[in-house]
C-alpha positions as CSV (number, residue, x, y, z in Angstrom):
1,X,-23.8,6.2,0.7
2,X,-25.2,9.6,-0.5
3,X,-26.6,9.9,-3.9
4,X,-25.1,12.6,-6.1
5,X,-27.8,13.6,-8.7
6,X,-26.5,13.6,-12.3
7,X,-27.9,14.5,-15.8
8,X,-28.7,10.8,-16.8
9,X,-29.7,8.9,-13.6
10,X,-31.5,6.2,-15.6
11,X,-28.0,5.1,-17.0
12,X,-25.4,6.5,-14.6
13,X,-25.1,6.0,-10.8
14,X,-23.1,8.5,-8.9
15,X,-22.6,8.6,-5.1
16,X,-20.3,9.8,-2.3
17,X,-19.3,7.8,0.7
18,X,-17.4,9.6,3.5
19,X,-16.3,9.5,7.1
20,X,-14.3,12.0,9.2
21,X,-11.1,11.4,7.3
22,X,-11.8,9.8,3.9
23,X,-14.1,10.5,1.0
24,X,-15.0,8.4,-2.1
25,X,-16.8,9.7,-5.1
26,X,-17.9,6.8,-7.5
27,X,-19.6,7.0,-11.0
28,X,-20.8,4.0,-12.9
29,X,-22.2,3.8,-16.4
30,X,-24.7,0.9,-16.5
31,X,-25.5,1.2,-20.2
32,X,-24.0,-0.2,-23.4
33,X,-23.3,3.2,-24.9
34,X,-20.8,6.0,-24.0
35,X,-22.3,8.6,-21.6
36,X,-21.4,12.2,-21.0
37,X,-22.5,13.1,-17.4
38,X,-22.5,16.2,-15.3
39,X,-23.6,16.6,-11.7
40,X,-26.2,18.8,-9.9
41,X,-24.7,19.1,-6.4
42,X,-21.6,20.2,-4.8
43,X,-21.1,17.2,-2.5
44,X,-18.5,15.7,-4.9
45,X,-16.4,18.9,-5.2
46,X,-12.8,18.6,-4.2
47,X,-9.3,17.2,-5.0
48,X,-9.1,13.5,-5.5
49,X,-6.8,10.8,-6.7
50,X,-8.2,8.3,-9.2
51,X,-8.2,4.9,-7.5
52,X,-6.3,2.8,-10.0
53,X,-4.2,5.3,-12.0
54,X,-3.3,7.4,-9.0
55,X,-3.8,10.5,-11.2
56,X,-4.7,13.7,-9.3
57,X,-8.0,15.2,-10.2
58,X,-9.8,18.3,-9.1
59,X,-13.6,18.1,-9.5
60,X,-15.5,21.4,-9.5
61,X,-19.0,22.6,-10.2
62,X,-18.4,22.3,-14.0
63,X,-17.2,18.7,-13.8
64,X,-18.1,16.5,-16.8
65,X,-17.1,12.9,-17.2
66,X,-17.2,10.9,-20.3
67,X,-17.7,7.2,-19.5
68,X,-17.4,4.3,-22.0
69,X,-20.0,1.6,-22.1
70,X,-20.1,-0.2,-18.7
71,X,-17.2,1.9,-17.4
72,X,-16.7,3.4,-14.0
73,X,-14.5,5.9,-12.2
74,X,-13.6,5.9,-8.5
75,X,-12.0,9.0,-6.9
76,X,-10.6,9.0,-3.4
77,X,-9.3,11.4,-0.8
């Protein structure tokens, strides 16, 4: 697990896990309020699929996520 620094680390956990073939980028809001978060590194950049909705997503340097209270997002490739 590799930490992906974000703008509100005291409320949001973000990390990447990967091997030679696969990559997962996960973001968790551990607070009871909505959070808008951006990320400080390029480790998460790429084209993913949202784990549960199967929606394609491209995450670039300007990526910003809005997470509802206690929400999370998992992106896979």
